[in-house]
PyMOL CGO cylinders between C-alpha atoms (Angstrom):
from pymol import cmd
from pymol.cgo import CYLINDER

trace = [
    CYLINDER, 48.54, 101.71, 89.01, 47.38, 100.10, 85.80, 0.3, 1, 1, 1, 1, 1, 1,
    CYLINDER, 47.38, 100.10, 85.80, 50.20, 99.59, 83.30, 0.3, 1, 1, 1, 1, 1, 1,
    CYLINDER, 50.20, 99.59, 83.30, 53.00, 99.78, 85.89, 0.3, 1, 1, 1, 1, 1, 1,
    CYLINDER, 53.00, 99.78, 85.89, 54.71, 96.70, 87.38, 0.3, 1, 1, 1, 1, 1, 1,
    CYLINDER, 54.71, 96.70, 87.38, 57.63, 96.43, 89.79, 0.3, 1, 1, 1, 1, 1, 1,
    CYLINDER, 57.63, 96.43, 89.79, 60.27, 93.71, 90.07, 0.3, 1, 1, 1, 1, 1, 1,
    CYLINDER, 60.27, 93.71, 90.07, 60.94, 93.14, 93.75, 0.3, 1, 1, 1, 1, 1, 1,
    CYLINDER, 60.94, 93.14, 93.75, 64.10, 91.55, 95.15, 0.3, 1, 1, 1, 1, 1, 1,
    CYLINDER, 64.10, 91.55, 95.15, 64.34, 88.93, 97.92, 0.3, 1, 1, 1, 1, 1, 1,
    CYLINDER, 64.34, 88.93, 97.92, 64.30, 91.67, 100.58, 0.3, 1, 1, 1, 1, 1, 1,
    CYLINDER, 64.30, 91.67, 100.58, 61.05, 93.11, 99.22, 0.3, 1, 1, 1, 1, 1, 1,
    CYLINDER, 61.05, 93.11, 99.22, 62.72, 96.19, 97.70, 0.3, 1, 1, 1, 1, 1, 1,
    CYLINDER, 62.72, 96.19, 97.70, 61.55, 97.53, 94.34, 0.3, 1, 1, 1, 1, 1, 1,
    CYLINDER, 61.55, 97.53, 94.34, 64.43, 97.19, 91.87, 0.3, 1, 1, 1, 1, 1, 1,
    CYLINDER, 64.43, 97.19, 91.87, 62.92, 97.54, 88.40, 0.3, 1, 1, 1, 1, 1, 1,
    CYLINDER, 62.92, 97.54, 88.40, 59.81, 99.08, 86.95, 0.3, 1, 1, 1, 1, 1, 1,
    CYLINDER, 59.81, 99.08, 86.95, 58.02, 98.11, 83.76, 0.3, 1, 1, 1, 1, 1, 1,
    CYLINDER, 58.02, 98.11, 83.76, 55.80, 100.78, 82.20, 0.3, 1, 1, 1, 1, 1, 1,
    CYLINDER, 55.80, 100.78, 82.20, 53.23, 100.01, 79.52, 0.3, 1, 1, 1, 1, 1, 1,
    CYLINDER, 53.23, 100.01, 79.52, 54.07, 102.72, 77.00, 0.3, 1, 1, 1, 1, 1, 1,
    CYLINDER, 54.07, 102.72, 77.00, 50.73, 102.40, 75.24, 0.3, 1, 1, 1, 1, 1, 1,
    CYLINDER, 50.73, 102.40, 75.24, 49.17, 103.66, 78.49, 0.3, 1, 1, 1, 1, 1, 1,
    CYLINDER, 49.17, 103.66, 78.49, 51.94, 105.84, 79.95, 0.3, 1, 1, 1, 1, 1, 1,
    CYLINDER, 51.94, 105.84, 79.95, 54.03, 106.91, 76.95, 0.3, 1, 1, 1, 1, 1, 1,
    CYLINDER, 54.03, 106.91, 76.95, 53.91, 110.61, 77.85, 0.3, 1, 1, 1, 1, 1, 1,
    CYLINDER, 53.91, 110.61, 77.85, 54.83, 109.84, 81.47, 0.3, 1, 1, 1, 1, 1, 1,
    CYLINDER, 54.83, 109.84, 81.47, 57.89, 107.93, 80.25, 0.3, 1, 1, 1, 1, 1, 1,
    CYLINDER, 57.89, 107.93, 80.25, 58.98, 110.85, 78.04, 0.3, 1, 1, 1, 1, 1, 1,
    CYLINDER, 58.98, 110.85, 78.04, 58.75, 113.24, 81.00, 0.3, 1, 1, 1, 1, 1, 1,
    CYLINDER, 58.75, 113.24, 81.00, 60.69, 110.84, 83.24, 0.3, 1, 1, 1, 1, 1, 1,
    CYLINDER, 60.69, 110.84, 83.24, 63.38, 110.32, 80.60, 0.3, 1, 1, 1, 1, 1, 1,
    CYLINDER, 63.38, 110.32, 80.60, 63.75, 114.06, 79.98, 0.3, 1, 1, 1, 1, 1, 1,
    CYLINDER, 63.75, 114.06, 79.98, 64.12, 114.68, 83.72, 0.3, 1, 1, 1, 1, 1, 1,
    CYLINDER, 64.12, 114.68, 83.72, 66.72, 111.90, 84.03, 0.3, 1, 1, 1, 1, 1, 1,
    CYLINDER, 66.72, 111.90, 84.03, 68.80, 113.36, 81.18, 0.3, 1, 1, 1, 1, 1, 1,
    CYLINDER, 68.80, 113.36, 81.18, 68.58, 116.87, 82.65, 0.3, 1, 1, 1, 1, 1, 1,
    CYLINDER, 68.58, 116.87, 82.65, 69.75, 115.59, 86.05, 0.3, 1, 1, 1, 1, 1, 1,
    CYLINDER, 69.75, 115.59, 86.05, 72.60, 113.66, 84.43, 0.3, 1, 1, 1, 1, 1, 1,
    CYLINDER, 72.60, 113.66, 84.43, 73.77, 116.81, 82.63, 0.3, 1, 1, 1, 1, 1, 1,
    CYLINDER, 73.77, 116.81, 82.63, 73.24, 119.32, 85.45, 0.3, 1, 1, 1, 1, 1, 1,
    CYLINDER, 73.24, 119.32, 85.45, 76.96, 119.67, 86.19, 0.3, 1, 1, 1, 1, 1, 1,
    CYLINDER, 76.96, 119.67, 86.19, 78.12, 119.99, 82.58, 0.3, 1, 1, 1, 1, 1, 1,
    CYLINDER, 78.12, 119.99, 82.58, 79.66, 123.31, 81.60, 0.3, 1, 1, 1, 1, 1, 1,
    CYLINDER, 79.66, 123.31, 81.60, 77.26, 125.75, 80.01, 0.3, 1, 1, 1, 1, 1, 1,
    CYLINDER, 77.26, 125.75, 80.01, 77.70, 128.30, 77.25, 0.3, 1, 1, 1, 1, 1, 1,
    CYLINDER, 77.70, 128.30, 77.25, 75.95, 131.66, 77.17, 0.3, 1, 1, 1, 1, 1, 1,
    CYLINDER, 75.95, 131.66, 77.17, 73.12, 131.81, 74.64, 0.3, 1, 1, 1, 1, 1, 1,
    CYLINDER, 73.12, 131.81, 74.64, 74.80, 134.60, 72.67, 0.3, 1, 1, 1, 1, 1, 1,
    CYLINDER, 74.80, 134.60, 72.67, 77.93, 132.48, 72.23, 0.3, 1, 1, 1, 1, 1, 1,
    CYLINDER, 77.93, 132.48, 72.23, 75.85, 129.55, 70.94, 0.3, 1, 1, 1, 1, 1, 1,
    CYLINDER, 75.85, 129.55, 70.94, 74.05, 131.89, 68.52, 0.3, 1, 1, 1, 1, 1, 1,
    CYLINDER, 74.05, 131.89, 68.52, 77.39, 133.16, 67.20, 0.3, 1, 1, 1, 1, 1, 1,
    CYLINDER, 77.39, 133.16, 67.20, 78.59, 129.59, 66.63, 0.3, 1, 1, 1, 1, 1, 1,
    CYLINDER, 78.59, 129.59, 66.63, 75.37, 128.51, 64.93, 0.3, 1, 1, 1, 1, 1, 1,
    CYLINDER, 75.37, 128.51, 64.93, 74.85, 131.64, 62.85, 0.3, 1, 1, 1, 1, 1, 1,
    CYLINDER, 74.85, 131.64, 62.85, 78.53, 132.26, 62.16, 0.3, 1, 1, 1, 1, 1, 1,
    CYLINDER, 78.53, 132.26, 62.16, 78.43, 135.89, 63.31, 0.3, 1, 1, 1, 1, 1, 1,
]
cmd.load_cgo(trace, "trace")
C-alpha cells in the first residue's frame, strides 16, 4: 500500500508501521480514535442526564 511501511524484526514479524499522513491522514485519525475508545472501554460511565446536570448546573 502506497504511503505505508513496516519495520520487520529478525524473525520477519511486523513490529512498527509508518504511515504517510499526507496520504493517509484520515485513516490515522480513525485508527487513533478506535485505539482510544478501546483503551477506555472499561472506564466507569456516567448517565447522560447526570453529565448534563453537572455541565448545566441544574
